[in-house]
PAKEZA-320588 format. One record per residue (C-alpha): residue number from 1; residue in one letter; chain; x, y, z. Coordinates in Angstrom, 2 decimals, decimal comma. Layout:
! residues N
<nulum pos="NUM" code="A" unit="A" x="X" y="Y" z="Z"/>
...
//
This chain:
! residues 193
<nulum pos="1" code="M" unit="A" x="-81,52" y="31,74" z="-5,83"/>
<nulum pos="2" code="I" unit="A" x="-79,57" y="29,05" z="-7,64"/>
<nulum pos="3" code="S" unit="A" x="-81,00" y="27,65" z="-10,76"/>
<nulum pos="4" code="L" unit="A" x="-82,54" y="24,17" z="-11,17"/>
<nulum pos="5" code="K" unit="A" x="-80,14" y="23,34" z="-13,75"/>
<nulum pos="6" code="A" unit="A" x="-77,19" y="24,23" z="-11,35"/>
<nulum pos="7" code="F" unit="A" x="-78,88" y="22,34" z="-8,61"/>
<nulum pos="8" code="G" unit="A" x="-79,28" y="19,08" z="-10,91"/>
<nulum pos="9" code="P" unit="A" x="-76,06" y="17,61" z="-9,60"/>
<nulum pos="10" code="A" unit="A" x="-77,50" y="17,38" z="-6,10"/>
<nulum pos="11" code="L" unit="A" x="-80,59" y="15,80" z="-7,36"/>
<nulum pos="12" code="A" unit="A" x="-78,76" y="13,53" z="-9,64"/>
<nulum pos="13" code="E" unit="A" x="-76,79" y="12,32" z="-6,68"/>
<nulum pos="14" code="A" unit="A" x="-79,94" y="11,66" z="-4,59"/>
<nulum pos="15" code="F" unit="A" x="-81,61" y="9,70" z="-7,49"/>
<nulum pos="16" code="S" unit="A" x="-78,38" y="7,90" z="-8,71"/>
<nulum pos="17" code="T" unit="A" x="-78,65" y="9,35" z="-12,10"/>
<nulum pos="18" code="T" unit="A" x="-76,87" y="12,13" z="-14,15"/>
<nulum pos="19" code="P" unit="A" x="-77,39" y="16,01" z="-14,09"/>
<nulum pos="20" code="S" unit="A" x="-78,35" y="15,82" z="-17,73"/>
<nulum pos="21" code="A" unit="A" x="-81,15" y="13,32" z="-17,01"/>
<nulum pos="22" code="I" unit="A" x="-82,48" y="15,71" z="-14,33"/>
<nulum pos="23" code="Y" unit="A" x="-82,21" y="18,47" z="-16,91"/>
<nulum pos="24" code="E" unit="A" x="-84,18" y="16,58" z="-19,38"/>
<nulum pos="25" code="R" unit="A" x="-86,94" y="15,95" z="-16,91"/>
<nulum pos="26" code="Q" unit="A" x="-86,94" y="19,61" z="-16,10"/>
<nulum pos="27" code="R" unit="A" x="-87,35" y="20,40" z="-19,96"/>
<nulum pos="28" code="A" unit="A" x="-90,11" y="17,75" z="-20,20"/>
<nulum pos="29" code="L" unit="A" x="-91,99" y="19,20" z="-17,15"/>
<nulum pos="30" code="V" unit="A" x="-91,86" y="22,73" z="-18,94"/>
<nulum pos="31" code="R" unit="A" x="-93,15" y="21,23" z="-22,19"/>
<nulum pos="32" code="L" unit="A" x="-96,14" y="19,83" z="-20,09"/>
<nulum pos="33" code="G" unit="A" x="-96,72" y="23,22" z="-18,42"/>
<nulum pos="34" code="L" unit="A" x="-96,01" y="21,84" z="-15,09"/>
<nulum pos="35" code="L" unit="A" x="-93,00" y="24,15" z="-14,60"/>
<nulum pos="36" code="P" unit="A" x="-92,59" y="27,60" z="-15,96"/>
<nulum pos="37" code="A" unit="A" x="-90,29" y="28,25" z="-18,86"/>
<nulum pos="38" code="P" unit="A" x="-87,05" y="29,94" z="-17,97"/>
<nulum pos="39" code="I" unit="A" x="-87,13" y="33,67" z="-18,86"/>
<nulum pos="40" code="G" unit="A" x="-84,41" y="34,27" z="-21,61"/>
<nulum pos="41" code="R" unit="A" x="-81,05" y="32,46" z="-22,01"/>
<nulum pos="42" code="G" unit="A" x="-77,69" y="32,42" z="-20,54"/>
<nulum pos="43" code="R" unit="A" x="-76,48" y="32,62" z="-16,95"/>
<nulum pos="44" code="G" unit="A" x="-78,86" y="33,90" z="-14,51"/>
<nulum pos="45" code="N" unit="A" x="-81,88" y="33,24" z="-16,44"/>
<nulum pos="46" code="G" unit="A" x="-82,56" y="29,74" z="-15,62"/>
<nulum pos="47" code="L" unit="A" x="-85,54" y="28,46" z="-13,62"/>
<nulum pos="48" code="P" unit="A" x="-84,80" y="28,96" z="-9,80"/>
<nulum pos="49" code="A" unit="A" x="-84,46" y="25,98" z="-7,72"/>
<nulum pos="50" code="S" unit="A" x="-87,46" y="26,60" z="-5,57"/>
<nulum pos="51" code="A" unit="A" x="-89,12" y="23,99" z="-3,32"/>
<nulum pos="52" code="E" unit="A" x="-92,03" y="23,78" z="-5,99"/>
<nulum pos="53" code="A" unit="A" x="-89,62" y="23,01" z="-8,84"/>
<nulum pos="54" code="V" unit="A" x="-87,59" y="20,47" z="-6,96"/>
<nulum pos="55" code="A" unit="A" x="-90,99" y="18,83" z="-5,77"/>
<nulum pos="56" code="M" unit="A" x="-92,04" y="18,47" z="-9,33"/>
<nulum pos="57" code="I" unit="A" x="-88,82" y="16,88" z="-10,33"/>
<nulum pos="58" code="I" unit="A" x="-88,97" y="14,43" z="-7,43"/>
<nulum pos="59" code="I" unit="A" x="-92,60" y="13,49" z="-8,57"/>
<nulum pos="60" code="A" unit="A" x="-91,65" y="12,94" z="-12,11"/>
<nulum pos="61" code="M" unit="A" x="-88,78" y="10,81" z="-10,99"/>
<nulum pos="62" code="M" unit="A" x="-91,05" y="8,80" z="-8,74"/>
<nulum pos="63" code="V" unit="A" x="-93,93" y="8,46" z="-11,25"/>
<nulum pos="64" code="T" unit="A" x="-92,07" y="7,51" z="-14,47"/>
<nulum pos="65" code="D" unit="A" x="-88,93" y="5,75" z="-15,44"/>
<nulum pos="66" code="N" unit="A" x="-88,03" y="7,71" z="-18,56"/>
<nulum pos="67" code="L" unit="A" x="-88,84" y="10,80" z="-20,60"/>
<nulum pos="68" code="S" unit="A" x="-91,22" y="8,82" z="-23,00"/>
<nulum pos="69" code="E" unit="A" x="-93,52" y="8,19" z="-20,17"/>
<nulum pos="70" code="M" unit="A" x="-93,83" y="11,76" z="-18,97"/>
<nulum pos="71" code="D" unit="A" x="-97,53" y="12,54" z="-19,37"/>
<nulum pos="72" code="D" unit="A" x="-100,70" y="13,52" z="-17,51"/>
<nulum pos="73" code="R" unit="A" x="-99,84" y="11,03" z="-14,71"/>
<nulum pos="74" code="V" unit="A" x="-97,23" y="13,38" z="-13,29"/>
<nulum pos="75" code="R" unit="A" x="-99,83" y="16,18" z="-13,26"/>
<nulum pos="76" code="R" unit="A" x="-102,40" y="13,99" z="-11,56"/>
<nulum pos="77" code="M" unit="A" x="-99,89" y="12,75" z="-8,88"/>
<nulum pos="78" code="A" unit="A" x="-98,85" y="16,26" z="-8,17"/>
<nulum pos="79" code="A" unit="A" x="-102,59" y="17,15" z="-7,69"/>
<nulum pos="80" code="A" unit="A" x="-103,29" y="13,93" z="-5,69"/>
<nulum pos="81" code="E" unit="A" x="-105,51" y="14,94" z="-2,82"/>
<nulum pos="82" code="H" unit="A" x="-105,03" y="13,81" z="0,93"/>
<nulum pos="83" code="R" unit="A" x="-107,49" y="11,04" z="1,70"/>
<nulum pos="84" code="R" unit="A" x="-109,17" y="10,00" z="4,98"/>
<nulum pos="85" code="L" unit="A" x="-112,65" y="9,45" z="5,89"/>
<nulum pos="86" code="Q" unit="A" x="-114,65" y="12,81" z="5,49"/>
<nulum pos="87" code="K" unit="A" x="-117,89" y="13,69" z="6,95"/>
<nulum pos="88" code="R" unit="A" x="-120,32" y="15,94" z="5,63"/>
<nulum pos="89" code="G" unit="A" x="-119,91" y="19,70" z="6,34"/>
<nulum pos="90" code="I" unit="A" x="-116,21" y="19,21" z="7,33"/>
<nulum pos="91" code="P" unit="A" x="-113,65" y="20,88" z="5,08"/>
<nulum pos="92" code="K" unit="A" x="-111,33" y="18,76" z="2,89"/>
<nulum pos="93" code="P" unit="A" x="-108,71" y="16,78" z="4,99"/>
<nulum pos="94" code="R" unit="A" x="-105,20" y="17,87" z="5,25"/>
<nulum pos="95" code="C" unit="A" x="-101,90" y="15,89" z="5,79"/>
<nulum pos="96" code="A" unit="A" x="-101,30" y="15,74" z="9,51"/>
<nulum pos="97" code="L" unit="A" x="-97,64" y="16,28" z="9,03"/>
<nulum pos="98" code="T" unit="A" x="-97,54" y="19,26" z="6,65"/>
<nulum pos="99" code="G" unit="A" x="-101,07" y="20,52" z="6,88"/>
<nulum pos="100" code="E" unit="A" x="-101,32" y="20,53" z="3,06"/>
<nulum pos="101" code="R" unit="A" x="-104,26" y="19,15" z="1,05"/>
<nulum pos="102" code="D" unit="A" x="-102,26" y="17,97" z="-2,23"/>
<nulum pos="103" code="F" unit="A" x="-99,14" y="15,80" z="-2,75"/>
<nulum pos="104" code="K" unit="A" x="-96,96" y="18,62" z="-4,42"/>
<nulum pos="105" code="S" unit="A" x="-97,75" y="21,02" z="-1,67"/>
<nulum pos="106" code="A" unit="A" x="-96,95" y="18,39" z="0,99"/>
<nulum pos="107" code="L" unit="A" x="-93,47" y="17,63" z="-0,70"/>
<nulum pos="108" code="M" unit="A" x="-92,77" y="21,29" z="-0,74"/>
<nulum pos="109" code="A" unit="A" x="-93,52" y="21,73" z="2,87"/>
<nulum pos="110" code="L" unit="A" x="-91,13" y="18,69" z="3,70"/>
<nulum pos="111" code="L" unit="A" x="-88,42" y="20,20" z="1,54"/>
<nulum pos="112" code="R" unit="A" x="-88,87" y="23,45" z="3,45"/>
<nulum pos="113" code="M" unit="A" x="-88,75" y="21,80" z="7,01"/>
<nulum pos="114" code="T" unit="A" x="-85,64" y="22,21" z="9,09"/>
<nulum pos="115" code="E" unit="A" x="-86,59" y="19,71" z="11,49"/>
<nulum pos="116" code="I" unit="A" x="-87,82" y="16,39" z="9,81"/>
<nulum pos="117" code="P" unit="A" x="-89,50" y="13,91" z="11,80"/>
<nulum pos="118" code="T" unit="A" x="-87,72" y="10,48" z="12,23"/>
<nulum pos="119" code="H" unit="A" x="-88,17" y="7,63" z="9,71"/>
<nulum pos="120" code="L" unit="A" x="-89,71" y="9,90" z="7,03"/>
<nulum pos="121" code="T" unit="A" x="-90,43" y="8,01" z="3,93"/>
<nulum pos="122" code="V" unit="A" x="-92,35" y="8,61" z="0,79"/>
<nulum pos="123" code="E" unit="A" x="-93,81" y="5,88" z="-1,41"/>
<nulum pos="124" code="V" unit="A" x="-95,58" y="6,29" z="-4,84"/>
<nulum pos="125" code="S" unit="A" x="-97,51" y="3,56" z="-6,42"/>
<nulum pos="126" code="R" unit="A" x="-97,42" y="4,24" z="-10,14"/>
<nulum pos="127" code="N" unit="A" x="-100,31" y="1,87" z="-11,15"/>
<nulum pos="128" code="Y" unit="A" x="-102,78" y="3,50" z="-8,83"/>
<nulum pos="129" code="L" unit="A" x="-101,25" y="7,07" z="-8,75"/>
<nulum pos="130" code="Q" unit="A" x="-101,31" y="7,02" z="-4,94"/>
<nulum pos="131" code="S" unit="A" x="-98,61" y="8,16" z="-2,52"/>
<nulum pos="132" code="V" unit="A" x="-98,03" y="7,73" z="1,13"/>
<nulum pos="133" code="I" unit="A" x="-95,87" y="9,81" z="3,43"/>
<nulum pos="134" code="R" unit="A" x="-94,92" y="7,89" z="6,66"/>
<nulum pos="135" code="W" unit="A" x="-93,21" y="9,23" z="9,65"/>
<nulum pos="136" code="V" unit="A" x="-92,77" y="8,39" z="13,42"/>
<nulum pos="137" code="D" unit="A" x="-94,03" y="10,97" z="15,92"/>
<nulum pos="138" code="E" unit="A" x="-93,20" y="10,43" z="19,51"/>
<nulum pos="139" code="G" unit="A" x="-92,75" y="6,51" z="18,92"/>
<nulum pos="140" code="V" unit="A" x="-96,05" y="6,28" z="16,98"/>
<nulum pos="141" code="S" unit="A" x="-96,12" y="5,50" z="13,28"/>
<nulum pos="142" code="C" unit="A" x="-98,17" y="8,07" z="11,31"/>
<nulum pos="143" code="E" unit="A" x="-99,11" y="8,25" z="7,62"/>
<nulum pos="144" code="S" unit="A" x="-100,89" y="10,60" z="5,12"/>
<nulum pos="145" code="R" unit="A" x="-102,09" y="9,04" z="1,82"/>
<nulum pos="146" code="F" unit="A" x="-102,81" y="11,00" z="-1,42"/>
<nulum pos="147" code="V" unit="A" x="-104,90" y="9,90" z="-4,23"/>
<nulum pos="148" code="G" unit="A" x="-104,55" y="10,96" z="-7,81"/>
<nulum pos="149" code="G" unit="A" x="-106,94" y="8,57" z="-9,47"/>
<nulum pos="150" code="S" unit="A" x="-106,34" y="5,39" z="-11,25"/>
<nulum pos="151" code="V" unit="A" x="-104,50" y="4,82" z="-14,37"/>
<nulum pos="152" code="G" unit="A" x="-107,55" y="3,12" z="-15,92"/>
<nulum pos="153" code="K" unit="A" x="-105,92" y="-0,30" z="-16,56"/>
<nulum pos="154" code="V" unit="A" x="-105,77" y="-3,01" z="-13,82"/>
<nulum pos="155" code="S" unit="A" x="-102,57" y="-4,66" z="-13,70"/>
<nulum pos="156" code="Y" unit="A" x="-100,99" y="-7,55" z="-11,66"/>
<nulum pos="157" code="F" unit="A" x="-97,66" y="-6,05" z="-12,09"/>
<nulum pos="158" code="T" unit="A" x="-97,29" y="-3,25" z="-9,59"/>
<nulum pos="159" code="V" unit="A" x="-94,50" y="-0,53" z="-9,70"/>
<nulum pos="160" code="Q" unit="A" x="-93,73" y="1,37" z="-6,59"/>
<nulum pos="161" code="A" unit="A" x="-91,15" y="4,18" z="-5,99"/>
<nulum pos="162" code="F" unit="A" x="-89,61" y="4,80" z="-2,64"/>
<nulum pos="163" code="L" unit="A" x="-87,78" y="7,64" z="-1,13"/>
<nulum pos="164" code="G" unit="A" x="-86,05" y="6,26" z="2,01"/>
<nulum pos="165" code="N" unit="A" x="-85,40" y="7,78" z="5,33"/>
<nulum pos="166" code="G" unit="A" x="-83,18" y="10,82" z="5,19"/>
<nulum pos="167" code="A" unit="A" x="-83,63" y="11,40" z="1,37"/>
<nulum pos="168" code="L" unit="A" x="-86,03" y="14,29" z="1,50"/>
<nulum pos="169" code="E" unit="A" x="-84,19" y="15,80" z="4,57"/>
<nulum pos="170" code="W" unit="A" x="-80,90" y="15,56" z="2,56"/>
<nulum pos="171" code="I" unit="A" x="-82,41" y="17,26" z="-0,73"/>
<nulum pos="172" code="G" unit="A" x="-84,14" y="19,95" z="1,35"/>
<nulum pos="173" code="R" unit="A" x="-81,05" y="20,83" z="3,41"/>
<nulum pos="174" code="S" unit="A" x="-78,98" y="20,83" z="0,31"/>
<nulum pos="175" code="L" unit="A" x="-81,37" y="23,15" z="-1,44"/>
<nulum pos="176" code="R" unit="A" x="-81,65" y="25,55" z="1,31"/>
<nulum pos="177" code="H" unit="A" x="-77,84" y="25,68" z="1,82"/>
<nulum pos="178" code="A" unit="A" x="-77,22" y="26,09" z="-1,93"/>
<nulum pos="179" code="N" unit="A" x="-79,72" y="28,92" z="-2,23"/>
<nulum pos="180" code="D" unit="A" x="-78,48" y="30,59" z="1,11"/>
<nulum pos="181" code="Q" unit="A" x="-74,86" y="30,37" z="0,03"/>
<nulum pos="182" code="Q" unit="A" x="-75,32" y="30,88" z="-3,66"/>
<nulum pos="183" code="L" unit="A" x="-72,79" y="28,13" z="-4,29"/>
<nulum pos="184" code="A" unit="A" x="-72,73" y="25,47" z="-6,93"/>
<nulum pos="185" code="P" unit="A" x="-74,54" y="22,47" z="-5,43"/>
<nulum pos="186" code="H" unit="A" x="-71,22" y="20,23" z="-5,36"/>
<nulum pos="187" code="D" unit="A" x="-69,62" y="23,02" z="-3,31"/>
<nulum pos="188" code="A" unit="A" x="-72,55" y="23,25" z="-0,94"/>
<nulum pos="189" code="I" unit="A" x="-72,64" y="19,60" z="-0,52"/>
<nulum pos="190" code="E" unit="A" x="-68,85" y="19,49" z="0,32"/>
<nulum pos="191" code="E" unit="A" x="-69,46" y="22,18" z="2,82"/>
<nulum pos="192" code="M" unit="A" x="-72,24" y="20,38" z="4,58"/>
<nulum pos="193" code="L" unit="A" x="-70,00" y="17,19" z="5,03"/>
//
């Protein structure tokens, strides 16, 4: 499996940033205990670019603008639970698209999907630690909401991060291709085009 650092150029391209910025996010997530520390140093010892690791990078990018903001909000957004009206005695609700109960698991499932629904988008509200996955199923608009709690302070200034149609599909396809081929991400991307 390719390392997360080696997959950094593909993520950097998706987020219009640099591979070193992606790597610094990875290091901050390791410090917060949200990603495991790589075992050893040198080639072949990096953190694998799994769907879980890539999902955490995506969450960190959507929840915060810079490294100084990397804090418990990232953890809470990753653990945000799926919300819908719940009746007594019925198990916790799941995302209709992925079957998952929390936001990180839903993102992981989306990254693993080989057939993505049309018009798939992901939106994160930084102020309220909420996310919405929207898609179209047989011409019907659908959505799943995840709530990670509030940040405690009400603000009239709202910041939302948005991953547009095709972004998760492109990241997931790049990840699968790079891991299948054991190619450097830029080589895998060139082969896909």
